[in-house]
C-alpha positions in Angstrom: 130.1 129.7 132.7 127.5 127.1 133.4 129.0 126.1 136.8 129.2 129.8 137.8 125.6 130.3 136.8 124.4 127.2 138.7 126.4 128.1 141.8 124.6 131.5 141.8 121.2 130.0 142.1 120.1 129.6 145.8 118.4 126.5 147.1 116.0 125.0 148.1 113.8 124.8 145.0 110.8 126.3 146.9 112.8 129.3 147.7 113.9 129.5 144.0 110.3 129.4 142.8 109.3 132.1 145.3 112.2 134.5 144.7 113.2 134.2 141.1 109.9 135.5 139.9 110.2 138.9 141.6 113.7 139.4 142.9 115.8 138.3 139.9 115.9 141.8 138.5 115.8 143.7 141.8 119.2 145.1 141.2 119.4 147.1 138.1 123.0 145.9 137.6 122.2 142.1 137.9 123.0 141.1 134.4 125.9 143.5 134.2 127.6 142.1 137.3 126.8 138.6 136.3 128.2 139.0 132.8 131.1 141.3 133.8 133.8 139.0 132.4 132.1 139.3 129.0 131.7 143.0 128.8 134.5 143.3 126.3 132.3 141.8 123.7 129.0 143.3 122.8 128.0 140.2 120.9 128.9 138.0 123.9 126.8 140.2 126.2 123.8 140.0 124.0 124.2 136.2 123.6 124.5 135.6 127.3 121.6 137.9 128.2 119.3 136.0 125.8 120.6 132.6 127.1 120.0 133.6 130.7 116.5 134.8 130.0 115.8 131.6 128.2 117.0 129.4 131.0 115.2 131.4 133.6 112.0 131.3 131.6 112.2 127.6 131.3 112.9 127.2 135.0 109.9 129.3 135.9 107.6 127.4 133.6 108.7 124.2 135.3 108.6 125.4 138.9 106.0 128.2 139.1 103.2 127.2 136.8 101.2 124.8 139.0 98.5 122.4 137.7 95.3 124.4 137.9 92.6 121.8 137.5 93.5 118.2 136.7 95.9 116.3 134.5 93.2 115.8 131.9 92.6 119.5 131.5 95.8 121.3 130.5 95.1 124.6 132.2 98.7 125.0 133.3 100.1 126.1 129.9 101.4 129.6 130.1 99.8 132.0 127.7 101.6 133.0 124.5 101.9 136.6 123.4 99.3 136.3 120.7 96.6 134.5 122.9 93.8 136.4 124.5 93.5 136.8 128.2 90.2 137.2 130.1 89.4 138.9 133.4 86.5 137.1 135.2 85.1 137.0 138.8 87.2 134.6 140.8 84.0 133.2 142.4 82.7 132.3 138.9 86.0 130.6 138.1 86.2 128.8 141.4 82.6 127.4 141.1 83.4 126.0 137.7 86.6 124.4 138.9 84.9 122.8 141.9 82.1 121.5 139.7 84.6 120.0 137.3 86.3 118.1 140.1 83.1 116.9 141.5 82.0 115.5 138.1 85.4 113.9 137.7 85.6 112.5 141.2 89.0 114.2 141.7 90.3 116.1 144.7 89.9 119.9 144.3 93.1 121.8 144.8 92.8 125.6 145.2 96.5 126.2 144.7 98.0 127.4 141.4 98.6 130.7 139.7 100.1 133.9 141.1 98.1 135.8 143.7 98.1 139.6 144.0 96.5 142.1 146.2 95.8 145.5 144.8 94.3 149.0 145.3 93.4 151.9 143.1 95.2 155.2 143.4 93.2 157.4 141.0 90.1 157.4 138.8 88.6 160.1 136.7 85.4 160.1 134.7 86.5 161.0 131.2 84.8 163.9 129.4 87.2 164.1 126.5 89.1 161.0 125.4 92.1 163.2 124.6 92.6 164.1 128.3 95.3 162.2 130.1 92.9 160.5 132.5 93.8 157.1 133.9 93.2 154.5 136.5 96.4 153.4 138.3 96.4 150.0 140.1 99.2 148.8 142.3 99.5 145.0 142.6 101.7 143.3 145.1 102.5 139.7 145.3 100.3 138.2 148.1 101.0 135.4 150.4 99.0 132.1 150.4 95.3 133.0 149.9 94.0 130.8 152.7 96.2 132.8 155.2 94.7 136.1 154.1 91.1 135.2 155.0 91.0 137.6 157.9 87.7 139.4 157.2 89.1 141.9 154.7 86.6 143.3 152.3 87.2 143.3 148.5 86.4 141.8 145.2 88.4 138.9 143.7 89.2 138.4 140.0 90.8 135.7 138.0 93.0 136.2 135.0 92.7 133.2 132.6 93.6 132.3 129.1 91.1 132.0 126.3 91.3 128.2 126.4 90.4 128.2 130.1 87.6 130.6 129.5 86.1 128.6 126.7 86.3 125.4 128.6 84.7 127.0 131.7 81.8 128.4 129.6 81.3 125.0 127.9 81.4 123.2 131.2 78.9 125.5 132.8 76.6 124.9 129.9 76.9 121.2 130.4 76.4 121.5 134.2 73.3 123.7 133.6 71.5 120.8 131.9 72.6 118.4 134.7 71.6 120.3 137.8 68.8 122.5 136.8 66.9 121.6 140.0 69.7 122.9 142.3 69.3 126.5 143.3 72.8 127.7 142.6 74.4 130.2 140.3 75.1 127.4 137.9 71.4 127.0 137.3 71.0 130.3 135.5 72.0 130.6 131.9 74.6 133.3 131.3 74.8 135.9 128.7 78.0 134.7 127.1 78.1 137.7 124.8 78.9 140.2 127.6 82.6 140.6 126.8 84.4 143.9 126.2 88.1 144.6 125.6 90.2 146.7 127.9 93.6 148.1 127.0 96.0 148.1 130.0 99.6 149.1 130.4 101.8 147.0 132.7 105.1 148.0 134.2 107.3 146.6 137.0 108.4 148.6 139.9 111.7 147.0 140.7 112.3 148.6 144.1 109.1 147.3 145.6 108.6 144.1 143.5 105.2 145.3 142.5 103.3 145.6 139.3 101.8 148.9 138.1 98.7 148.7 136.0 97.5 151.8 134.1 94.1 152.0 132.4 94.2 155.1 130.3 91.1 156.8 128.8 92.8 157.5 125.5 93.5 153.8 125.0 89.9 152.6 125.4 86.4 153.4 124.3 84.5 155.8 126.5 82.0 153.2 127.5 84.7 150.6 128.3 86.6 153.1 130.4 83.5 154.0 132.4 82.9 150.4 133.2 86.5 150.0 134.3 86.1 153.0 136.6 83.1 151.3 138.3 85.1 148.2 138.7 88.3 149.7 140.2 87.1 153.2 141.2 86.7 152.6 145.0 90.1 153.7 146.4 89.2 152.5 149.9 88.5 148.9 148.8 91.2 146.3 148.2 90.8 143.7 145.5 92.6 140.5 144.7 93.6 139.0 141.4 94.6 135.4 140.7 96.8 135.2 137.6 96.2 131.7 136.1 97.3 132.8 132.7 101.0 133.2 133.4 101.0 136.6 131.7 102.8 138.4 134.6 105.5 135.8 134.4 105.8 136.3 130.7 106.1 140.0 131.3 109.2 139.8 133.3 111.2 138.0 130.6 110.0 139.9 127.6 112.8 141.5 125.8 110.9 144.8 125.8 110.8 144.9 129.6 114.3 145.8 131.0 115.3 146.9 134.5 116.2 150.6 134.7 119.9 151.6 134.9 119.3 153.9 137.9 117.7 153.6 141.3 115.1 156.3 140.8 112.3 154.0 141.9 110.3 154.7 138.8 108.5 151.8 136.9 110.2 150.2 134.1 109.2 150.2 130.4 105.4 149.8 129.9 104.0 146.7 128.3 100.6 147.1 126.5 98.2 144.3 127.0 94.6 143.8 125.9 92.4 141.8 128.2 88.8 140.7 127.6 86.5 141.5 130.6 83.7 139.0 131.0 80.7 138.8 133.3 81.1 142.2 134.9 78.0 144.1 133.6 76.9 147.4 135.0 73.9 145.8 136.7 76.2 143.9 139.0 78.2 146.9 140.2 77.0 148.8 143.3 76.7 152.6 143.3 80.0 152.8 145.2 81.8 150.8 142.5 81.9 147.5 144.4 80.4 144.2 143.3 77.7 142.7 145.6 79.0 139.7 147.4 75.7 137.9 147.2 75.4 138.5 143.5 75.9 135.0 142.1 74.0 135.6 138.8 76.2 136.3 135.9 74.7 138.8 133.4 71.1 138.0 134.1 68.4 138.1 136.7 68.3 135.5 139.4 66.0 132.7 138.6 65.6 133.7 135.0 65.1 130.4 133.2 64.0 131.9 129.9 65.1 130.2 126.7 63.9 132.8 124.3 66.2 134.4 121.9 67.4 137.9 122.9 69.1 140.7 120.9 72.5 141.5 122.2 75.3 143.9 121.1 78.6 142.1 121.4 82.2 142.7 120.5 83.7 140.1 118.2 87.2 138.8 118.6 88.5 141.0 115.9 87.5 144.0 118.0 84.6 145.0 115.8 81.1 145.5 117.2 78.4 143.3 115.8 74.7 142.9 116.4 73.2 139.4 116.2 70.5 137.2 117.6 71.7 134.6 120.1 70.4 132.4 122.8 71.6 132.7 126.4 74.2 130.0 126.8 74.4 129.4 123.1 78.0 128.2 123.0 78.5 125.8 120.1 75.6 127.1 118.2 77.6 128.9 115.6 77.1 128.3 111.9 79.7 127.9 109.1 79.5 130.1 106.0 79.3 128.2 102.7 82.3 129.3 100.7 80.9 127.7 97.5 79.8 124.0 97.6 81.4 123.5 101.0 78.3 122.2 102.6 79.9 118.7 102.6 82.7 120.1 104.8 80.5 122.3 107.0 78.2 119.4 108.0 81.0 117.0 108.9 82.8 119.7 110.9 79.7 120.5 112.9 79.2 116.8 113.8 82.8 116.6 115.1 82.4 120.0 116.9 79.7 118.5 119.1 81.7 115.5 120.4 82.3 116.6 124.0 85.6 114.9 124.5 87.0 116.1 121.2 85.9 119.7 122.0 87.6 119.5 125.5 90.8 118.3 123.8 90.9 121.1 121.3 90.0 123.8 123.8 93.0 122.6 125.9 96.7 122.5 125.1 96.4 120.3 122.0 99.4 122.0 120.3 101.7 120.3 122.8 101.0 117.0 121.1 101.6 118.1 117.5 104.0 115.7 115.8 106.3 117.8 113.5 108.4 114.8 112.7 105.8 112.6 111.1 106.4 112.3 107.3 102.8 111.2 106.9 101.5 114.3 108.7 101.1 117.8 107.6 103.5 119.5 110.1 100.6 120.4 112.3 99.2 122.9 109.9 95.9 121.0 109.4 95.3 120.3 113.1 96.1 124.0 114.0 93.6 125.2 111.4 91.0 122.8 112.6 91.6 123.6 116.3 91.3 127.3 115.6 88.1 126.8 113.7 86.6 124.6 116.5 87.5 127.3 119.1 85.7 129.9 117.0 82.6 127.6 116.9 82.6 127.5 120.6 83.3 131.2 121.2 80.4 133.5 122.0 79.3 135.9 119.3 76.5 134.3 117.4 77.9 135.3 114.0 78.6 132.5 111.4 82.3 131.7 110.9 84.0 131.5 107.5 86.3 128.5 107.4 88.5 130.0 104.7 91.8 129.3 106.4 90.9 125.7 107.1 89.7 125.3 103.5 93.0 126.7 102.2 95.1 124.3 104.4 92.9 121.4 103.4 93.4 122.2 99.7 97.2 122.2 100.1 97.4 118.8 101.7 94.4 117.3 99.8 94.2 118.7 96.3 91.1 116.7 95.5 89.2 119.1 97.8 90.5 122.2 96.2 88.3 124.5 94.2 84.5 124.7 94.7 83.2 121.3 93.5 80.8 119.2 95.5 82.4 116.3 97.3 81.3 113.3 99.4 81.1 114.3 103.1 82.1 110.8 104.2 85.3 110.9 102.1 86.1 114.3 103.5 85.5 113.0 107.1 87.8 110.0 106.5 90.6 112.2 105.2 90.2 114.7 108.0 90.3 112.2 110.8 93.3 110.5 109.3 95.1 113.8 108.8 94.4 114.9 112.4 95.6 111.5 113.7 98.9 111.8 111.8 99.5 115.4 113.0 98.7 114.4 116.6 100.4 111.0 116.6 102.3 110.7 119.9 104.6 108.1 118.4 107.6 110.0 117.0 109.4 107.0 115.6 107.2 104.2 114.4 108.8 100.8 115.1 108.9 98.0 112.6 106.7 95.1 113.8 106.8 91.8 112.0 103.5 90.0 111.7 103.6 86.7 113.6 101.9 83.5 112.7 98.6 82.9 114.5 99.7 79.3 115.3 96.3 78.3 116.5 96.4 80.7 119.4 93.1 82.0 121.0 91.4 84.9 119.4 91.6 87.0 122.7 95.4 86.7 122.7 95.7 87.5 119.0 93.4 90.5 119.2 95.3 92.0 122.1 98.6 91.5 120.2 97.3 93.1 117.0 95.9 96.0 119.0 99.1 96.5 121.0 101.1 96.5 117.7 98.7 99.0 116.3 99.0 101.3 119.3 102.8 101.0 119.1 102.7 102.9 115.8 99.4 104.9 116.2 98.6 106.8 119.3 96.5 110.0 119.3 93.3 111.4 120.5 91.7 110.2 117.2 92.7 106.6 118.0 91.5 107.0 121.6 88.1 108.2 120.5 87.3 106.9 117.0 89.1 103.7 116.3 87.8 100.2 117.0 88.8 96.7 115.9 87.1 93.9 114.0 88.0 90.3 113.3 88.3 89.2 109.6 88.0 85.5 109.0 88.7 83.7 105.7 87.9 80.1 105.0 89.2 78.2 102.0 86.4 76.4 100.2 88.6 73.5 99.3 90.9 72.6 102.3 88.9 74.6 104.9 92.0 76.5 105.9 91.0 79.3 108.3 92.9 82.6 108.4 92.1 85.1 111.1 93.4 88.7 111.3 92.3 91.7 113.5 92.2 95.1 111.8 91.4 98.6 113.1 88.5 100.6 111.8 87.6 104.3 112.0 84.0 104.0 110.9 81.5 101.3 109.8 80.2 101.5 106.2 77.0 99.6 106.2 75.0 98.5 103.2 71.3 99.0 103.0 69.8 95.4 103.0 66.7 96.5 101.0 69.1 97.5 98.2 71.4 94.6 98.3 68.9 92.7 96.1 67.9 93.6 92.6 64.8 92.8 90.6 65.3 91.8 87.0 62.9 90.9 84.2 63.9 88.5 81.4 61.9 86.9 78.6 62.1 83.1 78.4 61.8 81.4 74.9 61.2 77.7 74.4 63.1 75.8 71.7 60.3 73.3 70.9 57.6 75.7 69.7 55.1 74.8 72.4 54.7 78.0 74.4 54.8 81.7 73.8 57.6 83.9 75.2 57.1 84.4 78.9 58.4 87.5 80.9 60.0 86.3 84.1 60.8 88.6 87.1 63.5 87.4 89.5 65.4 88.8 92.5 69.1 88.5 92.6 71.9 89.9 94.7 72.8 93.4 93.5 76.5 92.7 93.6 76.1 89.0 92.7 77.4 87.0 89.8 75.8 85.6 86.7 75.5 82.2 88.3 73.1 83.8 90.8 70.9 84.9 87.9 70.9 81.5 86.3 70.0 79.8 89.6 67.1 82.2 90.3 65.8 82.0 86.7 65.9 78.2 86.6 63.8 78.1 89.7 61.3 80.7 88.5 60.7 79.0 85.1 60.7 75.4 86.5 63.6 74.3 84.3 63.7 70.5 83.8 66.8 68.5 84.5 67.3 67.8 80.8 67.3 71.5 79.9 69.7 74.4 80.2 69.4 78.1 79.8 71.2 80.3 77.3 71.0 84.0 78.2 71.7 86.7 75.6 71.4 90.4 75.3 69.3 91.8 72.5 70.0 95.1 70.8 68.6 96.3 67.4 67.0 92.9 66.7 70.3 91.1 67.1 72.1 89.1 69.8 75.1 91.2 70.7 76.5 88.9 73.3 75.9 85.6 75.2 76.1 85.7 79.0 77.9 82.5 79.6 80.7 83.2 82.2 79.2 82.3 85.6 81.7 84.7 87.4 80.6 87.8 85.5 79.3 90.6 87.7 75.6 91.4 87.5 76.6 95.1 87.7 77.4 94.8 84.0 73.7 94.5 83.3 72.0 97.8 83.1 68.4 98.5 83.9 67.6 99.4 80.3 69.2 96.3 78.8 66.9 93.6 77.2 67.8 90.0 78.0 66.4 86.8 76.6 66.8 83.3 78.1 66.4 80.4 75.6 65.5 77.0 77.0 67.6 74.4 75.2 67.9 70.7 75.6 71.1 69.3 77.2 72.7 67.6 74.2 76.1 67.1 72.8 78.0 70.2 71.9 78.5 68.6 68.5 74.9 69.6 67.7 75.1 73.0 66.1 73.3 76.0 67.6 71.2 77.9 65.1 70.4 81.6 65.6 67.5 82.8 63.4 67.3 86.5 62.6 64.3 88.1 60.8 64.1 90.5 57.9 61.1 92.0 56.1 60.7 94.3 53.2 60.8 98.0 54.0 57.2 99.3 53.9 58.4 102.3 52.0 59.9 100.2 49.3 58.8 101.0 45.7 58.9 98.5 42.9 60.2 101.2 40.6 63.5 101.4 42.5 64.7 98.0 41.5 65.8 95.4 44.2 63.8 95.5 47.5 65.2 97.0 50.7 65.2 94.7 53.8 65.2 95.6 57.5 65.6 93.7 60.7 62.7 93.0 63.0 61.6 90.8 65.9 63.6 88.9 68.5 66.1 86.3 67.2 65.0 82.6 67.8 67.5 80.0 68.9 67.4 76.2 68.6 69.8 73.3 68.6 69.7 70.9 65.7 70.2 67.3 66.6 69.6 65.8 63.1 70.8 68.0 60.3 70.9 66.4 56.8 69.6 69.1 54.4 68.6 72.8 54.3 65.0 71.8 54.8 65.9 70.7 58.4 66.9 74.3 59.2 63.7 75.7 57.7 61.5 73.1 59.4 63.0 74.0 62.8 62.4 77.7 62.1 58.7 77.1 61.2 58.3 75.0 64.3 59.6 77.9 66.5 57.0 80.1 64.9 54.0 77.9 65.9 53.2 80.0 69.1 53.0 83.2 67.1 50.5 82.0 64.5 47.5 84.3 64.4 43.9 82.9 64.7 41.5 83.1 61.7 39.3 85.8 63.2 42.4 87.9 63.8 43.5 87.5 60.3 40.0 88.6 59.0 40.1 91.7 61.2 43.6 92.8 60.2 43.5 92.0 56.5 40.1 92.0 54.7 41.3 90.4 51.4 43.9 88.1 52.8 41.5 85.1 53.1 39.6 83.8 50.1 36.5 81.5 50.0 38.5 78.3 49.3 41.0 78.9 52.1 41.6 75.7 54.1 41.0 76.2 57.8 43.5 73.5 58.6 46.1 75.3 56.6 45.7 78.4 58.7 46.0 76.6 62.0 48.8 74.2 61.3 51.6 75.6 59.3 53.6 72.4 59.5 50.9 70.7 57.3 52.3 72.7 54.4 55.6 70.8 54.6 56.0 68.0 52.2 58.9 65.7 52.5 60.5 68.0 55.1 60.7 71.1 52.8 58.4 73.9 51.5 56.0 73.0 48.7 56.7 74.4 45.3 54.5 77.0 43.6 52.0 74.3 42.6 51.9 72.8 46.1 49.4 73.3 48.9 49.5 76.9 50.2 53.3 78.0 50.4 55.1 79.5 47.6 58.8 79.2 47.2 59.5 82.7 48.3 57.5 82.7 51.5 60.7 82.3 53.5 64.2 82.8 52.1 67.0 81.5 54.3 70.6 82.9 54.1 73.8 82.2 56.0 75.2 85.4 57.6 77.7 86.6 60.1 76.9 86.8 63.9 75.6 90.3 63.6 73.5 89.8 60.5 75.3 92.4 58.4 76.9 90.2 55.7 74.8 87.9 53.5 77.0 84.9 52.6 74.8 82.6 50.6 71.3 81.3 50.3 70.6 77.9 51.8 69.0 75.4 49.3 66.3 73.7 51.2 66.5 70.6 48.9 70.2 70.3 48.9 71.9 68.0 51.5 74.2 69.6 54.2 77.2 67.9 55.7 77.8 68.4 59.5 81.5 68.2 59.0 83.2 71.6 58.9 80.1 73.4 60.2 80.8 76.0 62.9 79.5 75.5 66.4 76.9 78.3 65.8 75.0 78.9 62.6 73.8 82.4 62.1 70.8 82.5 59.7 68.7 85.4 58.3 65.2 84.5 57.3 63.5 86.9 54.9 59.8 87.0 55.3 57.3 87.6 52.6 54.5 90.1 53.2 52.0 87.2 53.4 54.0 85.5 56.2 54.3 88.9 58.1 50.5 89.1 58.1 50.0 85.4 59.0 52.1 85.6 62.2 51.9 88.0 65.2 55.1 89.9 64.6 54.2 92.4 67.3 54.4 89.7 69.9 57.6 88.5 68.3 59.1 92.0 68.7 57.9 92.6 72.2 60.7 92.6 74.7 60.7 94.3 78.1 63.6 96.1 79.7 65.4 94.6 82.8 63.9 97.2 85.0 61.6 99.9 83.7 58.8 101.4 85.7 55.6 102.0 83.8 54.4 105.4 82.7 51.3 105.3 84.9 52.5 103.0 87.6 52.0 104.2 91.2 55.0 105.3 93.1 56.5 102.5 95.2 56.2 103.1 99.0 59.4 104.2 100.6 61.5 101.3 101.8 62.2 101.1 105.5 65.0 99.1 107.1 66.4 98.9 110.6 69.9 99.9 111.4 70.4 96.5 113.0 69.5 94.9 109.6 72.2 97.0 108.0 74.7 95.8 110.5 73.7 92.2 110.0 74.2 92.6 106.2 77.6 94.0 106.9 78.6 91.1 109.1 77.1 88.5 106.9 79.4 85.8 105.5 79.9 86.1 101.7 82.3 84.7 99.1 85.1 86.9 97.7 84.8 88.0 94.2 87.0 86.6 91.4 89.1 89.8 91.3 89.7 89.5 95.1 90.7 85.9 95.4 92.7 84.9 98.4 95.9 82.9 98.2 95.5 79.8 100.4 98.8 78.9 102.1 97.7 75.3 102.4 96.5 74.8 98.8 99.2 77.0 97.4 96.5 78.5 95.0 94.2 81.5 94.8 90.8 80.5 96.1 87.4 82.3 96.2 87.3 82.1 100.0 84.4 82.8 102.3 84.8 86.0 104.3 83.3 86.8 107.6 83.6 90.1 109.6 82.9 90.4 113.4 83.1 93.4 115.7 85.7 92.9 118.3 86.5 96.2 120.0 84.2 99.2 119.8 85.4 102.8 119.9 84.3 105.6 122.2 82.7 107.4 119.3 81.1 105.1 116.7 80.7 106.6 113.2 78.2 104.7 111.0 78.2 105.5 107.3 75.1 104.4 105.4 76.1 103.5 101.8 73.5 105.4 99.9 75.5 106.0 96.8 76.1 103.1 94.5 78.6 103.3 91.6 79.1 100.8 88.8 80.6 100.8 85.4 77.5 102.2 83.8 75.4 103.6 86.5 75.4 105.9 89.5 72.5 106.0 91.9 71.4 107.2 95.3 69.3 105.1 97.5 66.4 106.9 99.4 65.8 104.0 101.8 64.5 105.2 105.2 66.8 103.7 107.9 65.2 103.4 111.3 68.0 104.2 113.8 67.8 104.4 117.6 68.6 107.8 119.2 68.8 106.9 122.9 70.2 103.3 123.1 72.0 101.6 120.2 72.6 98.2 121.8 75.5 96.3 120.1 76.0 93.7 122.8 74.7 90.9 120.6 76.8 91.9 117.6 80.3 92.1 119.3 82.2 88.8 119.3 84.5 89.8 122.2 82.6 90.0 125.4 84.2 92.6 127.7 82.4 93.2 130.9 84.3 96.4 131.6 82.8 98.2 128.6 79.2 99.0 128.0 78.4 98.5 124.3 75.5 100.9 124.3 75.5 104.1 122.4 73.6 107.4 122.2 73.1 109.4 119.0 74.6 112.9 119.2 74.9 114.0 115.5 73.6 113.2 112.0 75.0 114.3 108.7 72.3 114.5 106.0 72.3 114.5 102.3 69.4 115.8 100.3 68.9 115.6 96.5 70.6 113.4 94.0 74.2 112.9 92.7 74.1 115.9 90.4 73.0 118.6 92.8 72.7 117.6 96.4 73.0 119.5 99.7 74.5 118.5 103.1 73.2 119.6 106.5 73.8 118.4 110.1 71.7 117.7 113.2 73.5 117.9 116.5 72.5 117.3 120.1 73.5 120.3 122.2 74.2 120.2 126.0 71.0 122.0 126.7 69.3 118.7 125.8 68.0 120.1 122.6 68.6 119.2 118.9 69.7 121.8 116.4 70.0 121.8 112.7 73.1 123.3 111.1 72.4 124.4 107.5 75.7 126.1 106.7 75.4 129.5 108.5 71.8 129.0 109.7 71.3 127.3 113.1 67.8 126.5 114.3 66.3 124.2 116.9 64.5 121.1 115.8 62.5 118.4 117.6 63.9 115.0 118.1 61.3 113.3 115.9 62.5 115.4 113.0 66.0 114.1 112.9 65.0 110.7 111.5 64.7 111.1 107.7 65.6 109.2 104.6 68.4 111.8 104.1 70.5 110.5 107.0 73.9 109.7 105.6 76.4 109.5 108.5 75.4 108.7 112.1 77.5 109.7 115.1 77.1 107.8 118.3 78.9 108.2 121.7 79.3 105.4 124.2 77.0 105.5 127.2 78.8 105.5 130.6 
């Protein structure tokens, strides 16, 4: 059968392309004669008829559908049955195409499409829609258009697909901003809302190879039918139609259109088609029904440069009529309805929807690149939902779009975005770009590529090899536009081994330098009893280690070489932990923690460390209740005992630590009237160590101290269990003593009044703003400083240690990042949200970012003279509020050279100086050409 079929096809190919389209079904018995050997089987006949139609359809798609614009713009895709078709003026379409080729420096080719000449045979003004009134148009396939230019009068139309129409509107909007000063039709903004549907009936007249178009009054609204009469009502005037949509080709091979069995010369079965008529308003039509040849203005007055908002009545794509406020030429200024906490999604989509090259791609034949075989993809469902949503955003209408379908598809493939909870816009953007890439990956079968050893090769060679290997597995429009490459260098701190890799990136997450440092306040205690506790404020890396805190604190308090610092955390008048591991993260320290640093001498570890905790009698204690109740107070004191022979050494060290807290005589008189008698010794009050006799406390008959002024007990490290009382006169053996002695000292009421216990109990938080302190001025940092902080060399953390192949051990290597290859679209994410084990915070730092020229020439390690590393801002994603209840919006630069704010469904113009705020979260830059 196949040889017989091929032999029946005439040659050459040009003749096939010309004749197959209209002469294939000229004979009503074509299929019957062709399939005569198979007439015995109805199933065989049906099968071969379907197979024949399929083969012919594919042949016509290959031979007849010429390239309409350029290879970059896929205007040659035949329309599908469910895609809209638009009827426009051919001159409007031609000017747009010519301008496109001029801007792309390509040669304009006027060929492509199917050319028809036509005339009207009847037209009636409808009075009653039920009357069978109609317009009948006869279309015959014309010859080459350039050969018909013989002075014939007539109007020319173009039949284009929805994708072609949207691209043409978008391109004219862009051209308008570029050539305002040129006095052509492109300098007038168009009313893109002037679209009305028209139902037509198509049939094929097989005897004459012509198309019959019927526009019936009963199929259309009265107003629309009247406009059609004005367009095609002049019987004496010819008109021409260029079919760039491929709809007439599709008509011939539709199963519903069959050649008649007889030779009556009547048209075949009718095929109903809805077309959208654009740019043919009543004001453009002459009284005789023709369109003025000199009328180059589409839906507006010549020279009308107004930018005010006008009220228009438009027909939406679902066929319903809607009334909205829109701006002439307002393509791309459509809002997205908030479905419930979907502002994070709406803002990111608006930023992507204003990237010109991405918009051009999705207004074209993007479905041809869908990868249905990629197991990492989503079978094209996500990219189709995104493409349809983007087309709606660039369609005229002015009404906000509900992204319900896209949201449902997103929820299927990313359950974390299901429901109506708030999410991070940057996380959504990262997932969306990755999902679009996998759905559009041109690589059907990813090859396995083994990583090669660097072997001391030049970085240029290594980078190109890494990038080539990456493109061998990842090739899509997302990679073309959004992916760059950076160099990662690791240096071993021991053997100085250097490891270099080159990795792709989709966006840059930049830290805010003003927030990479953290201010902390600690209280420093001396162990020799010479100075009062001193609050000390230091600045340390926010994500640093404990060793950074010790280094900064040692410098701030002028620590001597024979001293060391012991830092502890205080809670409920107890030491709950010592911070001794130098690799501990400073993120473990909260702002409301209270830290104390004890200055201790550098002595042998054999000398025990004594921790003194304080107790006093409960002021609400009553003697009638029996034994007293004791409660903790004050900050524990710490000392190291070098000579320990008896219990009196422990008590003597404690009293020595209390020296700075001794209250002056006048303070004692003011606070306690009866505490000082006439024979009180001044010296006794100013020097408590004078009360010590023989290294211990005097007995009841001694000079000033009673035996129960201080009672010393051994306890556990938390001070909960009293083990035994320490006898100050009994000797103590150092053998068997623990490394740390935990002691509770019970104060008598007399000692509580003698010392400043308020000062002993005062301990500030790590970071706590005062109640009446003035608000700090807003921090301001340059975007370049953020980039420098991102590229700064820093050591790896203990949990991210690198295995050195030379040392054969894990090392805390030094890491350095460098930009190597920059993408066409640079996405900059500002890390405003900080998360730690105990704390979540948002940074309100104002980032000063350039809008016209972001110069990254000095920050890129690879110097490529072919690329200009300068960028222009075109969109900003903003976050207002805090972590609990924030809101996302977007700023986008439109092609009318104005900025607009997209707040879900509300779109409003803004000035350029308003887009720089402390809410800027994600910045979108495009490369300057």
